[in-house]
LUMMI-280668 format. One record per residue (C-alpha): x, y, z. Coordinates in steps of 0.5 Angstrom, whole numbers, plus 500, padded with zeros to 3 digits. Example, Ala and Ser with C-alpha at 12.3 -4.5 7.8 and 13.67 -1.06 7.14 Angstrom:
<recs>
<rec px="525" py="491" pz="516"/>
<rec px="527" py="498" pz="514"/>
</recs>
This chain:
<recs>
<rec px="500" py="500" pz="500"/>
<rec px="503" py="507" pz="498"/>
<rec px="501" py="514" pz="500"/>
<rec px="504" py="521" pz="498"/>
<rec px="506" py="526" pz="502"/>
<rec px="509" py="533" pz="499"/>
<rec px="509" py="529" pz="493"/>
<rec px="514" py="523" pz="496"/>
<rec px="511" py="516" pz="497"/>
<rec px="510" py="514" pz="504"/>
<rec px="510" py="506" pz="504"/>
<rec px="507" py="502" pz="509"/>
<rec px="508" py="494" pz="510"/>
<rec px="503" py="490" pz="513"/>
<rec px="506" py="485" pz="518"/>
<rec px="504" py="479" pz="514"/>
<rec px="507" py="481" pz="508"/>
<rec px="514" py="483" pz="511"/>
<rec px="514" py="476" pz="514"/>
<rec px="513" py="473" pz="507"/>
<rec px="517" py="478" pz="503"/>
<rec px="524" py="477" pz="500"/>
<rec px="530" py="481" pz="502"/>
<rec px="530" py="483" pz="495"/>
<rec px="523" py="485" pz="495"/>
<rec px="524" py="490" pz="501"/>
<rec px="530" py="493" pz="499"/>
<rec px="527" py="495" pz="492"/>
<rec px="523" py="500" pz="496"/>
<rec px="528" py="503" pz="501"/>
<rec px="528" py="510" pz="501"/>
<rec px="533" py="513" pz="496"/>
<rec px="540" py="516" pz="498"/>
<rec px="537" py="523" pz="497"/>
<rec px="531" py="521" pz="501"/>
<rec px="535" py="518" pz="506"/>
<rec px="540" py="524" pz="507"/>
<rec px="547" py="523" pz="510"/>
<rec px="550" py="522" pz="517"/>
<rec px="552" py="530" pz="517"/>
<rec px="545" py="532" pz="515"/>
<rec px="542" py="537" pz="521"/>
<rec px="535" py="537" pz="517"/>
<rec px="533" py="530" pz="515"/>
<rec px="526" py="528" pz="515"/>
<rec px="527" py="521" pz="515"/>
<rec px="530" py="521" pz="522"/>
<rec px="527" py="522" pz="529"/>
<rec px="533" py="525" pz="533"/>
<rec px="538" py="530" pz="531"/>
<rec px="544" py="532" pz="534"/>
<rec px="546" py="538" pz="539"/>
<rec px="550" py="543" pz="535"/>
<rec px="557" py="547" pz="537"/>
<rec px="561" py="552" pz="533"/>
<rec px="568" py="552" pz="537"/>
<rec px="567" py="545" pz="541"/>
<rec px="563" py="540" pz="544"/>
<rec px="563" py="535" pz="550"/>
<rec px="558" py="529" pz="551"/>
<rec px="558" py="526" pz="557"/>
<rec px="554" py="522" pz="562"/>
<rec px="553" py="527" pz="567"/>
<rec px="550" py="534" pz="565"/>
<rec px="554" py="538" pz="571"/>
<rec px="561" py="535" pz="568"/>
<rec px="559" py="536" pz="561"/>
<rec px="558" py="544" pz="563"/>
<rec px="565" py="543" pz="567"/>
<rec px="568" py="541" pz="560"/>
<rec px="565" py="546" pz="556"/>
<rec px="567" py="552" pz="561"/>
<rec px="574" py="549" pz="560"/>
<rec px="574" py="550" pz="553"/>
<rec px="571" py="557" pz="553"/>
<rec px="576" py="559" pz="557"/>
<rec px="581" py="557" pz="551"/>
<rec px="583" py="550" pz="554"/>
<rec px="584" py="544" pz="549"/>
<rec px="581" py="538" pz="549"/>
<rec px="586" py="534" pz="554"/>
<rec px="584" py="540" pz="559"/>
<rec px="577" py="539" pz="558"/>
<rec px="578" py="531" pz="559"/>
<rec px="582" py="532" pz="565"/>
<rec px="576" py="537" pz="568"/>
<rec px="571" py="532" pz="566"/>
<rec px="574" py="526" pz="569"/>
<rec px="575" py="529" pz="576"/>
<rec px="568" py="533" pz="576"/>
<rec px="565" py="526" pz="574"/>
<rec px="568" py="523" pz="580"/>
<rec px="564" py="528" pz="584"/>
<rec px="557" py="528" pz="580"/>
<rec px="557" py="521" pz="577"/>
<rec px="560" py="517" pz="583"/>
<rec px="557" py="510" pz="581"/>
<rec px="562" py="510" pz="575"/>
<rec px="566" py="517" pz="575"/>
<rec px="572" py="516" pz="579"/>
<rec px="579" py="517" pz="582"/>
<rec px="579" py="510" pz="585"/>
<rec px="578" py="506" pz="578"/>
<rec px="582" py="506" pz="572"/>
<rec px="580" py="507" pz="564"/>
<rec px="583" py="508" pz="557"/>
<rec px="584" py="514" pz="553"/>
<rec px="585" py="516" pz="545"/>
<rec px="588" py="522" pz="544"/>
<rec px="589" py="526" pz="537"/>
<rec px="593" py="532" pz="537"/>
<rec px="592" py="537" pz="531"/>
<rec px="599" py="539" pz="528"/>
<rec px="601" py="546" pz="531"/>
<rec px="607" py="550" pz="531"/>
<rec px="611" py="546" pz="526"/>
<rec px="609" py="539" pz="530"/>
<rec px="606" py="534" pz="526"/>
<rec px="599" py="531" pz="528"/>
<rec px="599" py="525" pz="533"/>
<rec px="595" py="520" pz="536"/>
<rec px="596" py="516" pz="542"/>
<rec px="593" py="512" pz="547"/>
<rec px="593" py="512" pz="554"/>
<rec px="592" py="505" pz="558"/>
<rec px="591" py="507" pz="565"/>
<rec px="587" py="501" pz="567"/>
<rec px="588" py="498" pz="574"/>
<rec px="593" py="493" pz="576"/>
<rec px="594" py="487" pz="581"/>
<rec px="597" py="488" pz="587"/>
<rec px="604" py="485" pz="589"/>
<rec px="600" py="480" pz="594"/>
<rec px="596" py="477" pz="589"/>
<rec px="595" py="470" pz="589"/>
<rec px="591" py="465" pz="584"/>
<rec px="586" py="464" pz="590"/>
<rec px="585" py="471" pz="592"/>
<rec px="578" py="471" pz="590"/>
<rec px="576" py="464" pz="590"/>
<rec px="572" py="460" pz="594"/>
<rec px="572" py="452" pz="597"/>
<rec px="571" py="450" pz="590"/>
<rec px="577" py="454" pz="587"/>
<rec px="572" py="458" pz="583"/>
<rec px="571" py="465" pz="583"/>
<rec px="567" py="467" pz="589"/>
<rec px="562" py="473" pz="588"/>
<rec px="561" py="475" pz="595"/>
<rec px="568" py="477" pz="595"/>
<rec px="567" py="482" pz="589"/>
<rec px="564" py="487" pz="594"/>
<rec px="570" py="488" pz="599"/>
<rec px="577" py="491" pz="599"/>
<rec px="580" py="485" pz="597"/>
<rec px="577" py="486" pz="590"/>
<rec px="581" py="493" pz="589"/>
<rec px="586" py="493" pz="584"/>
<rec px="591" py="499" pz="584"/>
<rec px="587" py="505" pz="581"/>
<rec px="590" py="508" pz="575"/>
<rec px="585" py="514" pz="574"/>
<rec px="589" py="520" pz="577"/>
<rec px="596" py="517" pz="573"/>
<rec px="592" py="517" pz="567"/>
<rec px="590" py="524" pz="567"/>
<rec px="596" py="527" pz="570"/>
<rec px="600" py="523" pz="564"/>
<rec px="595" py="526" pz="559"/>
<rec px="596" py="533" pz="562"/>
<rec px="603" py="532" pz="562"/>
<rec px="604" py="531" pz="555"/>
<rec px="598" py="535" pz="552"/>
<rec px="595" py="539" pz="557"/>
<rec px="595" py="547" pz="556"/>
<rec px="592" py="550" pz="562"/>
<rec px="595" py="549" pz="569"/>
<rec px="593" py="543" pz="573"/>
<rec px="590" py="546" pz="579"/>
<rec px="585" py="550" pz="575"/>
<rec px="583" py="544" pz="572"/>
<rec px="581" py="541" pz="579"/>
<rec px="578" py="547" pz="581"/>
<rec px="571" py="545" pz="579"/>
<rec px="571" py="538" pz="582"/>
<rec px="573" py="541" pz="588"/>
<rec px="568" py="546" pz="588"/>
<rec px="562" py="541" pz="587"/>
<rec px="565" py="536" pz="592"/>
<rec px="566" py="542" pz="597"/>
<rec px="560" py="546" pz="596"/>
<rec px="555" py="541" pz="594"/>
<rec px="550" py="540" pz="588"/>
<rec px="543" py="538" pz="587"/>
<rec px="542" py="531" pz="586"/>
<rec px="538" py="529" pz="580"/>
<rec px="533" py="523" pz="580"/>
<rec px="537" py="519" pz="577"/>
<rec px="543" py="519" pz="582"/>
<rec px="539" py="520" pz="588"/>
<rec px="535" py="513" pz="586"/>
<rec px="542" py="510" pz="584"/>
<rec px="545" py="511" pz="590"/>
<rec px="539" py="509" pz="594"/>
<rec px="538" py="503" pz="591"/>
<rec px="545" py="501" pz="593"/>
<rec px="544" py="502" pz="601"/>
<rec px="544" py="495" pz="603"/>
<rec px="551" py="494" pz="601"/>
<rec px="554" py="500" pz="602"/>
<rec px="552" py="501" pz="609"/>
<rec px="556" py="495" pz="611"/>
<rec px="562" py="499" pz="610"/>
<rec px="563" py="505" pz="615"/>
<rec px="567" py="509" pz="610"/>
<rec px="561" py="509" pz="604"/>
<rec px="556" py="510" pz="609"/>
<rec px="559" py="516" pz="611"/>
<rec px="560" py="519" pz="604"/>
<rec px="554" py="517" pz="601"/>
<rec px="548" py="517" pz="606"/>
<rec px="546" py="522" pz="612"/>
<rec px="548" py="521" pz="619"/>
<rec px="542" py="518" pz="621"/>
<rec px="543" py="512" pz="615"/>
<rec px="537" py="515" pz="611"/>
<rec px="538" py="516" pz="603"/>
<rec px="539" py="523" pz="600"/>
<rec px="533" py="525" pz="596"/>
<rec px="532" py="528" pz="589"/>
<rec px="534" py="535" pz="590"/>
<rec px="538" py="535" pz="596"/>
<rec px="544" py="538" pz="596"/>
<rec px="550" py="533" pz="596"/>
<rec px="556" py="535" pz="599"/>
<rec px="563" py="531" pz="600"/>
<rec px="568" py="534" pz="604"/>
<rec px="572" py="528" pz="605"/>
<rec px="573" py="527" pz="597"/>
<rec px="574" py="535" pz="597"/>
<rec px="580" py="534" pz="601"/>
<rec px="583" py="528" pz="597"/>
<rec px="582" py="532" pz="591"/>
<rec px="586" py="538" pz="594"/>
<rec px="591" py="533" pz="595"/>
<rec px="591" py="531" pz="588"/>
<rec px="591" py="539" pz="585"/>
<rec px="596" py="541" pz="590"/>
<rec px="601" py="535" pz="588"/>
<rec px="599" py="532" pz="582"/>
<rec px="600" py="525" pz="581"/>
<rec px="604" py="524" pz="587"/>
<rec px="598" py="527" pz="591"/>
<rec px="594" py="521" pz="590"/>
<rec px="600" py="515" pz="590"/>
<rec px="604" py="518" pz="596"/>
<rec px="603" py="522" pz="602"/>
<rec px="597" py="523" pz="606"/>
<rec px="592" py="521" pz="601"/>
<rec px="596" py="515" pz="600"/>
<rec px="597" py="513" pz="607"/>
<rec px="589" py="514" pz="609"/>
<rec px="587" py="509" pz="603"/>
<rec px="592" py="504" pz="604"/>
<rec px="590" py="504" pz="612"/>
<rec px="583" py="503" pz="610"/>
<rec px="584" py="498" pz="605"/>
<rec px="588" py="494" pz="609"/>
<rec px="584" py="495" pz="615"/>
<rec px="578" py="492" pz="611"/>
<rec px="582" py="486" pz="609"/>
<rec px="585" py="488" pz="602"/>
<rec px="592" py="487" pz="600"/>
<rec px="594" py="494" pz="596"/>
<rec px="600" py="497" pz="600"/>
<rec px="604" py="504" pz="599"/>
<rec px="609" py="500" pz="594"/>
<rec px="603" py="498" pz="590"/>
<rec px="601" py="505" pz="589"/>
<rec px="608" py="508" pz="588"/>
<rec px="610" py="503" pz="583"/>
<rec px="603" py="504" pz="579"/>
<rec px="605" py="506" pz="571"/>
<rec px="601" py="508" pz="565"/>
<rec px="602" py="505" pz="558"/>
<rec px="602" py="510" pz="553"/>
<rec px="602" py="506" pz="546"/>
<rec px="600" py="507" pz="539"/>
<rec px="593" py="506" pz="537"/>
<rec px="591" py="499" pz="533"/>
<rec px="590" py="502" pz="526"/>
<rec px="584" py="499" pz="522"/>
<rec px="579" py="501" pz="517"/>
<rec px="572" py="500" pz="516"/>
<rec px="569" py="502" pz="509"/>
<rec px="575" py="506" pz="508"/>
<rec px="574" py="510" pz="514"/>
<rec px="581" py="510" pz="518"/>
<rec px="580" py="508" pz="526"/>
<rec px="584" py="509" pz="532"/>
<rec px="582" py="503" pz="536"/>
<rec px="585" py="502" pz="544"/>
<rec px="590" py="497" pz="544"/>
<rec px="590" py="491" pz="550"/>
<rec px="588" py="491" pz="555"/>
<rec px="582" py="494" pz="552"/>
<rec px="578" py="491" pz="547"/>
<rec px="579" py="495" pz="541"/>
<rec px="582" py="489" pz="537"/>
<rec px="576" py="485" pz="538"/>
<rec px="572" py="491" pz="535"/>
<rec px="576" py="492" pz="529"/>
<rec px="576" py="484" pz="528"/>
<rec px="568" py="485" pz="528"/>
<rec px="568" py="490" pz="523"/>
<rec px="573" py="487" pz="519"/>
<rec px="568" py="481" pz="518"/>
<rec px="562" py="485" pz="517"/>
<rec px="565" py="489" pz="512"/>
<rec px="564" py="483" pz="507"/>
<rec px="557" py="484" pz="507"/>
<rec px="553" py="489" pz="504"/>
<rec px="550" py="492" pz="510"/>
<rec px="547" py="498" pz="507"/>
<rec px="543" py="494" pz="502"/>
<rec px="540" py="490" pz="507"/>
<rec px="538" py="496" pz="510"/>
<rec px="538" py="498" pz="518"/>
<rec px="534" py="493" pz="522"/>
<rec px="533" py="488" pz="517"/>
<rec px="533" py="480" pz="519"/>
<rec px="539" py="480" pz="515"/>
<rec px="543" py="486" pz="518"/>
<rec px="542" py="483" pz="525"/>
<rec px="544" py="476" pz="523"/>
<rec px="550" py="478" pz="520"/>
<rec px="552" py="483" pz="526"/>
<rec px="550" py="477" pz="531"/>
<rec px="555" py="472" pz="527"/>
<rec px="561" py="477" pz="527"/>
<rec px="560" py="478" pz="535"/>
<rec px="560" py="471" pz="536"/>
<rec px="567" py="470" pz="532"/>
<rec px="570" py="476" pz="534"/>
<rec px="568" py="474" pz="541"/>
<rec px="571" py="468" pz="541"/>
<rec px="578" py="471" pz="539"/>
<rec px="577" py="475" pz="545"/>
<rec px="580" py="470" pz="550"/>
<rec px="587" py="472" pz="547"/>
<rec px="587" py="479" pz="550"/>
<rec px="590" py="479" pz="556"/>
<rec px="595" py="484" pz="560"/>
<rec px="603" py="484" pz="561"/>
<rec px="607" py="482" pz="564"/>
<rec px="606" py="475" pz="563"/>
<rec px="602" py="475" pz="557"/>
<rec px="603" py="478" pz="550"/>
<rec px="596" py="479" pz="546"/>
<rec px="596" py="478" pz="538"/>
<rec px="592" py="484" pz="538"/>
<rec px="595" py="486" pz="531"/>
<rec px="593" py="479" pz="528"/>
<rec px="586" py="479" pz="531"/>
<rec px="585" py="486" pz="528"/>
<rec px="588" py="484" pz="521"/>
<rec px="584" py="484" pz="515"/>
<rec px="588" py="478" pz="513"/>
<rec px="585" py="474" pz="519"/>
<rec px="578" py="477" pz="518"/>
<rec px="579" py="473" pz="511"/>
<rec px="580" py="467" pz="514"/>
<rec px="574" py="467" pz="520"/>
<rec px="569" py="470" pz="515"/>
<rec px="569" py="463" pz="512"/>
<rec px="565" py="461" pz="518"/>
<rec px="559" py="466" pz="517"/>
<rec px="553" py="464" pz="513"/>
<rec px="548" py="469" pz="511"/>
<rec px="542" py="464" pz="512"/>
<rec px="545" py="460" pz="518"/>
<rec px="547" py="461" pz="525"/>
<rec px="553" py="459" pz="528"/>
<rec px="553" py="454" pz="535"/>
<rec px="559" py="453" pz="539"/>
<rec px="560" py="446" pz="536"/>
<rec px="561" py="450" pz="529"/>
<rec px="565" py="455" pz="531"/>
<rec px="572" py="453" pz="532"/>
<rec px="578" py="457" pz="536"/>
<rec px="582" py="461" pz="531"/>
<rec px="589" py="463" pz="531"/>
<rec px="591" py="470" pz="529"/>
<rec px="598" py="469" pz="531"/>
<rec px="601" py="468" pz="524"/>
<rec px="598" py="475" pz="522"/>
<rec px="601" py="479" pz="528"/>
<rec px="605" py="485" pz="525"/>
<rec px="555" py="494" pz="565"/>
<rec px="557" py="501" pz="569"/>
<rec px="562" py="505" pz="566"/>
<rec px="562" py="512" pz="564"/>
<rec px="565" py="515" pz="557"/>
<rec px="565" py="522" pz="555"/>
<rec px="568" py="525" pz="548"/>
<rec px="571" py="532" pz="547"/>
<rec px="573" py="536" pz="541"/>
<rec px="576" py="543" pz="541"/>
<rec px="576" py="548" pz="536"/>
<rec px="584" py="547" pz="535"/>
<rec px="582" py="540" pz="531"/>
<rec px="584" py="536" pz="538"/>
<rec px="579" py="530" pz="540"/>
<rec px="579" py="525" pz="546"/>
<rec px="575" py="519" pz="547"/>
<rec px="575" py="517" pz="554"/>
<rec px="572" py="511" pz="558"/>
<rec px="573" py="510" pz="565"/>
<rec px="570" py="505" pz="571"/>
<rec px="570" py="502" pz="577"/>
<rec px="568" py="496" pz="574"/>
<rec px="561" py="495" pz="578"/>
<rec px="556" py="500" pz="579"/>
<rec px="559" py="503" pz="585"/>
<rec px="565" py="499" pz="584"/>
<rec px="567" py="495" pz="591"/>
<rec px="562" py="499" pz="595"/>
<rec px="568" py="501" pz="599"/>
<rec px="571" py="508" pz="601"/>
<rec px="577" py="508" pz="606"/>
<rec px="575" py="513" pz="612"/>
<rec px="577" py="520" pz="611"/>
<rec px="578" py="520" pz="603"/>
<rec px="571" py="520" pz="600"/>
<rec px="574" py="516" pz="595"/>
<rec px="570" py="510" pz="592"/>
<rec px="574" py="504" pz="590"/>
<rec px="574" py="499" pz="584"/>
<rec px="572" py="492" pz="584"/>
<rec px="576" py="491" pz="578"/>
<rec px="580" py="484" pz="580"/>
<rec px="574" py="481" pz="579"/>
<rec px="575" py="481" pz="571"/>
<rec px="581" py="476" pz="572"/>
<rec px="579" py="469" pz="570"/>
<rec px="579" py="466" pz="577"/>
<rec px="577" py="459" pz="575"/>
<rec px="584" py="459" pz="571"/>
<rec px="580" py="455" pz="565"/>
<rec px="584" py="452" pz="560"/>
<rec px="585" py="456" pz="554"/>
<rec px="583" py="463" pz="558"/>
<rec px="591" py="464" pz="560"/>
<rec px="591" py="471" pz="558"/>
<rec px="586" py="473" pz="563"/>
<rec px="589" py="469" pz="569"/>
<rec px="591" py="473" pz="575"/>
<rec px="598" py="474" pz="577"/>
<rec px="602" py="480" pz="581"/>
<rec px="602" py="487" pz="577"/>
<rec px="598" py="484" pz="571"/>
<rec px="594" py="489" pz="568"/>
<rec px="587" py="488" pz="568"/>
<rec px="583" py="487" pz="562"/>
<rec px="576" py="490" pz="560"/>
<rec px="571" py="490" pz="554"/>
<rec px="572" py="498" pz="554"/>
<rec px="574" py="501" pz="547"/>
<rec px="574" py="508" pz="546"/>
<rec px="576" py="510" pz="539"/>
<rec px="576" py="516" pz="534"/>
<rec px="574" py="515" pz="526"/>
<rec px="578" py="520" pz="521"/>
<rec px="576" py="523" pz="515"/>
<rec px="582" py="526" pz="511"/>
<rec px="586" py="525" pz="517"/>
<rec px="582" py="529" pz="521"/>
<rec px="577" py="527" pz="527"/>
<rec px="570" py="525" pz="524"/>
<rec px="567" py="521" pz="530"/>
<rec px="569" py="521" pz="537"/>
<rec px="565" py="516" pz="541"/>
<rec px="565" py="510" pz="546"/>
<rec px="560" py="507" pz="551"/>
<rec px="560" py="504" pz="558"/>
<rec px="556" py="497" pz="559"/>
<rec px="560" py="492" pz="561"/>
<rec px="559" py="486" pz="556"/>
<rec px="555" py="490" pz="551"/>
<rec px="560" py="495" pz="550"/>
<rec px="563" py="492" pz="544"/>
<rec px="557" py="491" pz="540"/>
<rec px="554" py="498" pz="542"/>
<rec px="560" py="501" pz="539"/>
<rec px="560" py="496" pz="532"/>
<rec px="552" py="498" pz="531"/>
<rec px="554" py="506" pz="532"/>
<rec px="559" py="505" pz="527"/>
<rec px="555" py="501" pz="522"/>
<rec px="549" py="506" pz="523"/>
<rec px="553" py="512" pz="521"/>
<rec px="557" py="509" pz="516"/>
<rec px="553" py="504" pz="512"/>
<rec px="546" py="507" pz="514"/>
<rec px="547" py="514" pz="513"/>
<rec px="544" py="516" pz="520"/>
<rec px="546" py="522" pz="524"/>
<rec px="550" py="521" pz="530"/>
<rec px="544" py="522" pz="535"/>
<rec px="539" py="518" pz="531"/>
<rec px="545" py="512" pz="530"/>
<rec px="545" py="513" pz="538"/>
<rec px="538" py="512" pz="539"/>
<rec px="536" py="506" pz="535"/>
<rec px="535" py="499" pz="538"/>
<rec px="541" py="495" pz="539"/>
<rec px="542" py="487" pz="539"/>
<rec px="548" py="483" pz="543"/>
<rec px="551" py="476" pz="542"/>
<rec px="556" py="474" pz="547"/>
<rec px="558" py="467" pz="546"/>
<rec px="555" py="462" pz="540"/>
<rec px="551" py="458" pz="544"/>
<rec px="547" py="464" pz="548"/>
<rec px="541" py="467" pz="546"/>
<rec px="541" py="473" pz="541"/>
<rec px="539" py="479" pz="546"/>
<rec px="534" py="485" pz="543"/>
<rec px="533" py="491" pz="546"/>
<rec px="526" py="494" pz="546"/>
<rec px="524" py="497" pz="539"/>
<rec px="524" py="492" pz="534"/>
<rec px="518" py="489" pz="531"/>
<rec px="516" py="483" pz="535"/>
<rec px="516" py="479" pz="528"/>
<rec px="523" py="480" pz="528"/>
<rec px="525" py="475" pz="533"/>
<rec px="521" py="470" pz="529"/>
<rec px="525" py="472" pz="523"/>
<rec px="532" py="471" pz="527"/>
<rec px="529" py="464" pz="530"/>
<rec px="528" py="462" pz="522"/>
<rec px="536" py="463" pz="521"/>
<rec px="537" py="458" pz="528"/>
<rec px="538" py="464" pz="533"/>
<rec px="535" py="463" pz="540"/>
<rec px="533" py="470" pz="542"/>
<rec px="530" py="474" pz="548"/>
<rec px="529" py="481" pz="550"/>
<rec px="534" py="485" pz="554"/>
<rec px="535" py="491" pz="558"/>
<rec px="538" py="497" pz="555"/>
<rec px="545" py="496" pz="552"/>
<rec px="551" py="501" pz="553"/>
<rec px="550" py="509" pz="553"/>
<rec px="554" py="512" pz="547"/>
<rec px="557" py="519" pz="548"/>
<rec px="559" py="522" pz="541"/>
<rec px="561" py="527" pz="537"/>
<rec px="561" py="528" pz="530"/>
<rec px="565" py="533" pz="526"/>
<rec px="562" py="536" pz="520"/>
<rec px="566" py="542" pz="517"/>
<rec px="566" py="547" pz="522"/>
<rec px="560" py="544" pz="526"/>
<rec px="561" py="540" pz="532"/>
<rec px="555" py="535" pz="532"/>
<rec px="554" py="532" pz="539"/>
<rec px="549" py="526" pz="541"/>
<rec px="548" py="524" pz="549"/>
<rec px="545" py="517" pz="549"/>
<rec px="539" py="517" pz="553"/>
<rec px="539" py="510" pz="555"/>
<rec px="542" py="513" pz="562"/>
<rec px="539" py="519" pz="565"/>
<rec px="543" py="526" pz="566"/>
<rec px="547" py="525" pz="560"/>
<rec px="548" py="531" pz="556"/>
<rec px="552" py="534" pz="550"/>
<rec px="553" py="541" pz="550"/>
<rec px="557" py="545" pz="544"/>
<rec px="561" py="551" pz="545"/>
<rec px="558" py="557" pz="541"/>
</recs>
């Protein structure tokens, strides 16, 4: 059935016909390229959502107050790295379930050519490391398997890396005084800010666990033990003190001196194993990105222990299929994404941390390896664990987290994802510090499963994560800066953002809001967010998939640079997110 609007056809497809239609029949009636528009279009009547626009820069983060802090730094003439540092410390105050100084993360930085220096893209791995006293049975139970009851305790705390990561980024490429970048966070902690509904409800929901730790109870609940309510003024005087130590002494203000002593005292008193030498010895890794392409678009991926190589492999596999012709949200499109997630996910077993494991990252991310692995994917049939063999990339060698993206008027861009691992991390705070600590030690494979040696625990080993911030380039300049929280959903969410923009021509806001799918291992159900038609499950089941409805997947915070415009999109899957342009 066809109707017309403004002399353009509007087509409606009865569900029965959709189920019977072949791919070719449906494709023949898709909008033309001119009707659909491109990802950079502002006025595009085929898409529901539109991006925020900035002229001199953009910040997109999961915390509105932190976004405002970053924008103010850009307005003062700071660059993208300056704003990144300021946002990180602000989110430690305003987004305590994920923003942090007691966790770790990953950062991709691009600095434009300046004063005769060429443009440069680097990555900083500041994810946590295992303390020196780590043993193979630290977090195991009597059955020698991972004991989840130990995850919400000081025992699960890795050596935090956030302060060291921000310090290194600023040391290399910051332009404003370090102390000035922490002033907004200190002010928010000291004078307080009004709690949003989302933050108040999130913290109240953790009351039972957090009240077990005296430091966390003091930091996040009222003296009578009741929870703060939406609209309450929330102050964090202990955290303000800790931030002042970092503002005055930089990296050393966290890893040595009074703050380090208080943290270690609290950790050890609570049964943890991090000591002062662990803090002193912590180092970040400054590395070259893993470079790859998707449909000719150059991409800087985060190297291990992040999962950039896995995402690169996933996209290399998808690249073999005509996703644009399949159309967004078609059963063919979703099937190929699912199969590519299975194959790339199986190879993620090889991603681990130094010093006792070297990941074949370039092999995993190589086009040649994808050419071998894509042979496993059938457009008509779903893979299972029995039909998905492990691959060998070596010959080709050459849920609560937060992400934010920053781009400035100078041509610089930063994609940063950091985390406490679980929402609110270990739910513990060393008394007198206000510093909520991570529970990242749970990321190791404590069961020491054969074939998963890359992620076996050992002293000093860098922990791994599904986190994968990235920057996409066009004409050697940042075009798309994006990343996402979401634990196991991160890689699939990131793949779909790129496919939505590059293959389907969606603007960045529309790309962020479309429903997503996720596939973990080959024998797990294919998860679908709400928003796909109910009949889609039947179409996918016909190809051999088991399906189930899922909660939301990730929360991408993205910036697209089109000419002189910065187009921002804050994913609405998490409350309080904000993209704000500098004008």
